[in-house]
Structure formats: structure tokens, C-alpha cells
N, C-alpha and C positions, 0 to 999 in steps of 0.2 A: 409308342402309339402311332397308328396310321391315321393321320388327319384327313387323308383324302376321302375317307368314308364317313366323316362327320358332316352332316348337312348344315350345321351351324357355322362351319368354317368355309369361307369362300375358297374356291379351288386355287386361284393364284397364291393366296396366303398360305394354304395348306402345303403347296409345293415349296414355297420359300422356307417354311418351318422344317420340312423334311430335308431340304438341302443343307440348311444350317446345322441340323442334327447330325449330319454326316461328318462335320468338321471335328478334328480331335479336341477333346476337352469341352465340347459343347453338349450339355445335356438337354433333355426336353424343355425344361423351364427356360434355360438360357436361349434356346432356339426360338421359343415363343417371344421372349422379350426383344430379341434382335429383329424378329419379323415385324412385330408391332411398332418398333422404333422406325423401321423402314417406311411404314405407312405414314407416320408423322413427319418424316424427313422431307424437306423441300425437294421438288422434282429435280432441280439442277444438281443438288448434292447426290441424289440417288443415281442420276445419270453419270456423274463423275465417278462414283463408286463402281458402277457397272463397267465403265470404260477402263478404269484402272485394273480391274480383274481380267478383262479381256487382253489388255496390254501385257500383263504378266504372262499369260498363256501364249500369246503370239510372239513376243519379243525376247523373253528371258529364256536362256538356254544354259547348258553346262559348258564350262571352259574345256576345250579339248586337251588341255595339259593337266590342270590341277583338279578339274571336276567341280570347281566352285560355280555358283550361279553367276551369270553375267549376261550382259546384253550383246557384247562383242567377244568373239573368241579368236585368239587367246585373251584372257581377261587382263585388267589393268595391272594386277600384281605380277602376273607371269611375263608380261611384255615390258615391264618397267626395268630399265637397264641398271638402276641403282641397287636392285635386290641382290642379296648374296645367293648365288645359284649353287653353292656347295652344300647348302642345308635345305632340307625339306621337313616341314612340320606336319605330321599326320594328325588330322582331327576328324571327329565324327560328323559334324554338321556345318553348313555354311555360317551359321550364327557364331560358331566357335572361332572362325577366322576374324569376324568383326570384334569379338571380345579380345583376342590376342593383339590385334592391330591397335586397339585403344591404348594398350600399355606402352606402345612405342619402344618396346624392349627387344623386339625381334624384327630382323631385317631380311630374313631368308624367304624361301618360297613355301607353299602349302600344298597339301593334298587332302581332299575331302572324301571320306569313305561313304558318306550318306547312310550312316547307321552303324550298328554294332552287331556282332554275332549273337543271336539270341534264339537257341533251339525252341524255347517255350513259345516264341512268337513266330516260329517257322522261318527265321532269317538265318541263312547260312553264309559262308564266305562268298559263295557265288552271287549273292544278292548285293554285295558291296563293291565298291570301286577299287578292289585290290589288284585285279589283273591290270588295270590301267596304271597303277603305281609301279608294278613290276616292269611294265613296258617303258615307263619313264626312266628307269635306272639303266636300261640298256644303252651303252655308249655314252652315258653322262658321267661327269666327274663329280658325283655327289659324295661328300666326305662325312656327312652326318645326317642321320634320320632321327628326328625328335618325335617320339610317340606321345601325343597329347590327347589321348582318349580320356573320357571322364573316369574318375576313380570309383567306378561302380563295379559290380561283379561282371557285368557284360563288357564294360570298357576294359577291365583288366584282362579278361579272356581274349578279347579282340587284339589287345596290345601284344599279348604273348604269341598269338597266332601269327600276327604280322612280323613279329621279331624273328620267329623261326624261319619264315620265308625269306626275309631280307638279310639275315646274318651272313649267308654266303656271298652276298652282293655288296654289302656296305660294312666297313670295319668298325664304324663308330655309330652305335645306336643308343640313344639316351631316352629317358622317361622323365616327364615333369616331376619335380620334387614334390614331396607330400605336404607342401604348403596348402594344397587344395584339400578341403574337408572330404572325407570319404562319403560317398553317396551324393555329392553335389554335382552340378553341371557347370561347365566353363562359362556358359551363357550368363550365369548369375553371380559369377565371381567378380570381385572388384579388381581394379587395375593393380593395386599394390600386391595383392595376393598372387595374381597371375605373373607379375614381374618377378617376384621372389621365386615362384615355381619354375619360371624359365631359367633364372640365374642359377638355381640349385639343382638343375636336372642332373640325373645320374646315369651311369652306364647300366644297361639292362643285362 
């Protein structure tokens, strides 16, 4: 629904509802609830929210090595000397890095693809950070690639595609063990499940 053409809705409120509705997972009703909540929110809290959103757009960027979101590039994980640089764990989204880090079971580096191959959604390999991964492997002594895409149809297809590209470059390519339920996301898996999946990873 286009609220801009409803005279009963104030123009600033209509715009906020429209903008909220653009966010993933936010339907018309949720957008309205969020917008009306903003009206009741104290002015200083609304200002803080606005400043936080602007700060994300102005200061957050992609790490020039692993493509994770960061304020400084290279990111903390890539620049930390204690990380095992012989292993790279390939994940779909930045949230997956946080999930795996919570397990404290993995001490290597990461690479974030920022999505999966999904022809139905118009997302092909060229839309992902795969080229950047290939560039990382040139001249680096990487001994293992861990494919940690989600156990969904798209995640499996993406893992197979990346495996085909990397197999001539890296001798040891593993996949997270099937301790992860099929169709689930890393973001929602608990630490024990992720730890076991890491420990039980297998050759692809």
C-alpha cells in the first residue's frame, strides 16, 4: 500500500512506513507498528537511532581481505597474529562468522561470500565475493579450505561450485559435518552443534 496518497497519514509518517516496509522481513503491519513506535519514542532515543544508522553507512566497510564487515580494514581477525593462516573458512554471511567465533573451536581465518548462488533470485557467482577468494589464494600457503555454507539447496550448490574452482589450488577442502540440520542457518545453530560440525568436517 502506498501511504503517501492517504490524506489521513501525515507525510513524514507515511515516508517512514514506506522505508521500513523496504526492509527484509518487514511487512505492512510491522512497518506501521515500527513507525508509530517511533512517534512515541523519546526524542533523544530517536536521535540516537538515526545517528547509529548513519554511522553504519559512513564507517562500516568490507575487510579488503576476508570481505567481512568491519570499521577498519584489514579487520581484527585478519590482522590478529594468533590466527591460523593456513586455514580459511568460507561462509555465506557476516553473521556466520560471529556464530562460529562463539564456539571458540576454530582459530583460522574466514572468507565471507555475502550470499549464495540462487538463479531463482537472480544471484549468480559473479554477485558473490568468489573472485576475491581466488585472489587470496594466489601466493598464500593455505593448506585447508573449510566450506561452511548453510546446508540448504543453495548452500550446497554454492559449496560445490566453490569446490570446483578451488580444487586445483588447494589440496585439502573440507565441508562442515552434517551435525547441522538440513535447511537451517549457521546463525541459529547453538555452539555445541557448530563445534561438532567443525570437528567432524569431511573431505569434499
